[in-house]
Steps between C-alpha positions, in 0.01 A plus 500: 500500500775756516433865583748774411531834680710778351771652719333839522174351629690279745680806642163672551360192676801475728487872569133476585562210736780693667281803561216278622733356764606848600137604540422195712807497719637851536444873510663660197494778245601517135556797272478453127302681231391188310468212743336712766223611266435146383480368852258772596257376234456148629462321836821449684441134567378543854173313550179684588629838391367773271652782303370850568569775251567837664329811363748770398468867591613814319516692828797732543696356792707699750743263668803527731847505352404649164296766324480866406716741698350843572746786546468771761229503764139375495352846455680517162282211385137456400272221629548324167881502509491392863280206405772374263808574713673249727783716633562868576853621431728791602864603481678710760821699521727367770553852635126529562485173692817550708563877514747455786706194574290257701198733494229347280196658348301174503160674471597590143481131412248392763235748387510365145509140620196557721314689228537212255414244765175685577386456139588132505829511310854388573780756491843505336776758499866579446743752649726684253846648546490708178203652323534736204124561500540727805755753371460742791613235748879495508512220756287193424765310690497684834762773534611354832628191314756718320582699813592170660762445231326328206622626164258662254486622142343833408272415214302720262196274501232484234165330444437470126131418548410786731762729342651587837860587585668556831805450721523197726774355715508134405683241708798306375310173489769273641635743762536294823359773725199540271445122492514481879235773527280320246539180698400674822196645328396169341518332841280768654259471207483121543454527875186705437354339185642152445224241518218756495211309335367819341820552297512323161864576427784747561730621222878503539565859382827593667701532174452720193258767385159423651671189638471341155862377503626726224636857498301649212411856597792519746801641314839419659351215706699180432336163445570222746667174412284186524659431838399848616135434397506172689618683812195729485262205454665313784435790738126460449501124478681474832260746665169362369418139589129486422373778271534451125786707355507629140819606322487743207672382180747767396751365249603182314833548680331367814325198345694245708417691818131514414505126436659452842238728658218299341652184646465672838127546419543872448266617226599720204337809353557708185416869507496547122228282349351606163807705401829345612394146580255217431574356842685199356807567720284451812431134425815426699255505792227295334401207719704643790361839603251765383568715192383862500431718195512878507434707189780726378278796584133575550238336282407845369863575403531163325186576298619852418838376378348208304666237716174337613348201322247252640652208311847609612388510862346151482812369326724644772288335769529165323875544464592647837253300713433769762308451822454876545446786249440866571154628407626832368729700724465812712204736532193411292690278257332179618157655451586609148643160410198313634255737325678451165591132535223327704502173303877478496525568876240234573674246278840567650365475857443127457806459276783630717627280778313175564135428419377166626196326353349173614415319175337189645491271799459127549323435829336201672133437432467465876747616767546244773599600854829368635597373157745636242308676226700581186448853367673598177513864392608632158653847526618740231721804554381743231734778612848577370684426824517289813357568843797606714324509836408212733182314415314196626187329368211355698167340423197543722150377550257791522142504625211661312601843636861452384630456855804271527403170657845347468821602320783276389838612367657358184855485639690412182329757279718808444361780277847660485597218260210552258670600176363785289314376194490144629243274666582326825300206629515431872361188664468467875345248738283700739346362817202668663390379844204569725289668230130427540350304212331725246556705188750785505685727260859408417723806463866587447700796632852640457660641815807717554561323833345202670428724800257708290132451575381560145657451157727780378537457127231545238476271196338541162187299572139557585353366824693722740349536846517818706802354683692411179426129488420367151226237481607198296175312543175617660403138570760299688338214696674389820441174681 
């Protein structure tokens, strides 16, 4: 008797055999929207195993490296806006931070940093060298910079949102004396703040009005060449070795420089969303560094001028793939936005950045001490972007009170590679040893660092313990 097998079916058989060998012999992960979902629905070929479906949660998650940005200081916020925010944010005039050369007003920044830390939030900031929103301040770049020989331009500044005009002495952006002073300041700033775990990111705001890398609102100020913009970025990149840097997007003229910056893992931001931009230009950084959205003006101004649209906002998030978005701007704007848009704010909280969900797990029927036990986990990233911070995954056996009996790392599992909108299946051989025979809970946790005692990252599942472990199975026999 002759049996025939069509080529398509034969390819599936061979593919299945290949993955079976991978499961039996190696630790591995795959990312694919179709194959991953099909594998998650059937046993992986490992004997004496079972598939556990994970219950999903609609909980709003506040996670590191992403989320709503709250402008100003905590007392500007309500308990509700604080509950949604991940990061507090401020901008400073250089002349306020360094009023005399080498004399620094660090409490100006420290007080805000400490205030946000006390309410459980990270902090982010930028230091500006021109600011048309403060028309009575003629010297946003300190006057002593010009007295030391840096050239300036007398500019009749204007802010078309606040309807303010003034006179400001704006630096010639590529003047060598000015650049040297900026470099000295950036080094001092880095010496104090680089690597501070309570700082989410620092903007590079040494060029342009508000540091936004354009000269709108600064008449007579001349735009830099792309090389000149790169010089400003390099000053900060060379000073900061640990803290995430964010570069404002100012002009298509600088596209090649922004692409270079993203390759250096410097994030990009656009301070003009909902009016001047959809955020599409920021995708130069997608997969490399965080993207930050800032509205063109306050939420209330956008509504007043008919620039706001819920569908438009959701579309921009899908297009620009931000990790951070401002929840309103200064004053009570966040409170007004949240009061008027509670459903949208909640939806976008779990949409921006990454949002990991454990879809299912294939685990042994019985875990055997001192023996490799294959554990396969099916993950989906339901966010619009990647995780850009370090992350490690561990599984643990918990007792009835959710205390960790033993934890084992999954060394080849890297959440930073989990693609948005895709499912990733990871399979790891895990060996527990010295665990007393009995029935435990099997749990998974995502850590920022392997030195952390408890998991850092929250996922979109039920079964979370008080220490951020997620129970995969409440009945995991060990022998």
